[in-house]
N, C-alpha and C positions, 0 to 999 in steps of 0.2 A: 754186606756179605763179608764174613771173617776170612782172613787169609788161611788157605789150607795148610796142613803140615806138609813140609816137603819130604820127598824121598831123597835120601842122601846117597850119592854114588861117589866112591873114592876111586881114582883111576890115575894111571901114569900118562904123561904127556903123549906118548906114542901108542897108547892103548885106549882109544876113544870109543870103541864099538858099543859099550853099554850105554854111553851117553847119547850116541847117535841113534840107537834104538828108541830111546825116550823122545828124542827130537822128532823122529818119524811119527810116533804116536801123536805127539802134540800138533805136528804139521797137518796130519790127517784130520784131527779134531778141530783145528783152528782155535786152539785154546791152550793156556798155560804159559809158563816161562821157566827158564833155567838161569840161576845165578852161579857163577864160577869163581872159586877162590883158590889162588895158588898156595901150595904147601911151602912153608918157609923153612930154611935151614936154621934151626935153633942154636946151632953151634956158633954162629956168627951174629953179633948184635946188629940191630938196624942202625942206619946213620942217625946222628943226633938231629933233633928238630926242636928249636927253642920254643918255650911256651908262648912267648909274645909273638914270635913269628907265626906259630900255628893259629893264634887268635886273630891276627890281623891279615894273614894271607888269604887271598881269594882262590884257594885251592881245595881240592877234594882230599880223600883219604890217602895216607902214606902207602898202604898196601891196596893196589887196585882190585876192583871187582868187575868181572865181565858178566854180561847178561845177553841172553838170546830169547827172543819171543817169535813165535810163528806168525805167518800172515793170519789175520783175523778179519773175515768179511772183506771189505774193500781196502783195509789197511795192510800194507806190505809187511813182511817180516822185518825185524830190526835186530841189530846187535849194538851193544853199548858197553862203554868202559868208564866207570868212575875211577878217577886217578888223581894224583897229587902233583902232576908234572907241569902244571901251569897252562897257559894259553897256547894255541896253535900246535896241538899234539899231533895233528896229521903230518906236519913237517918233521916232528921228532921221530915219528914212526918211519917215515920215508928215509931219514938219515940212519936209522937202525935196520934198514933193509926189510921193513915190514910195511911197505906202502899199501894204501887202500887199493884193492884189485880193480882193474879196469872194468867199467860197467856198474860198479857199486857207487852209491851216492852218499856223500857226507851230509847228514841232516843237521848236525850240531857239533861244534868243536868249541867247548866252553871250559874255562879253567875250573869252575866250581861244579857245574852240572855234568861235565864229562863229554865224552865223544859218543855220538849216535850215528850209525851207518846203516844204510838200507842196501843189503846185498841183492844180487840177482835172485830171482825166484829159485828156490831149491826144494825139491821133494824127494829125490832119490837118496839112498844112503851115501853114495859117493859125493853128491852135491852138498848134502848136510855135513858130511865129514870135512869137506873143504872149508865150509863156513866155520865149523868148530875149530879146525886146525888154525885158521887165520886168527880167530878170536883169542885162542890160547897164546899164539906167538905174540900178538899185539899186547895183550894183558901182561904177559911175562916181560916184554920189552919195556913196559912202563913201570915195572916193579923195582924200586931201588934196593930192596932187601934181598939178600941171597936166598935163592929158591931151592927146593928139594927135587923138583921135577914131578912131584905128585900134585894132584888137583882134587878138589872136592866140588861136586856139582850138587846144587840144591834144586831139585826138580819139583816145580809146583804144577801139578796136574789138576785142572779145574773142570 
């Protein structure tokens, strides 16, 4: 089955309602996913990354990408972050005051494959907003490039 075209939602870090509405629809349907990309401050260049270091490093992308997927059947909802911060990113997040919330389970913390967390079940707009807010804070904390505060959500509704 081909990947559907996403609905793109641009939003501010503190104005998440449009994305939360999409999350509610996906949670009710038990299908779809959302990729989240931070807006970058183009006035400031990114930190240098050597070509050889990029080739040999066991790391993900320089600019992180967050992902949320609703519970589907027996599978719990998941949130993930592809990042280039190396191993043990859960410790890095805790040091940056973005610890994984109590009751959430870390399913994967890998330098190349990223972080995958299983949040508590969330179905209301307040619960989903709390999941989205943490995902944005965590993804932003792992971004070494100066950010604009804007985000882009790629909403894949299947």
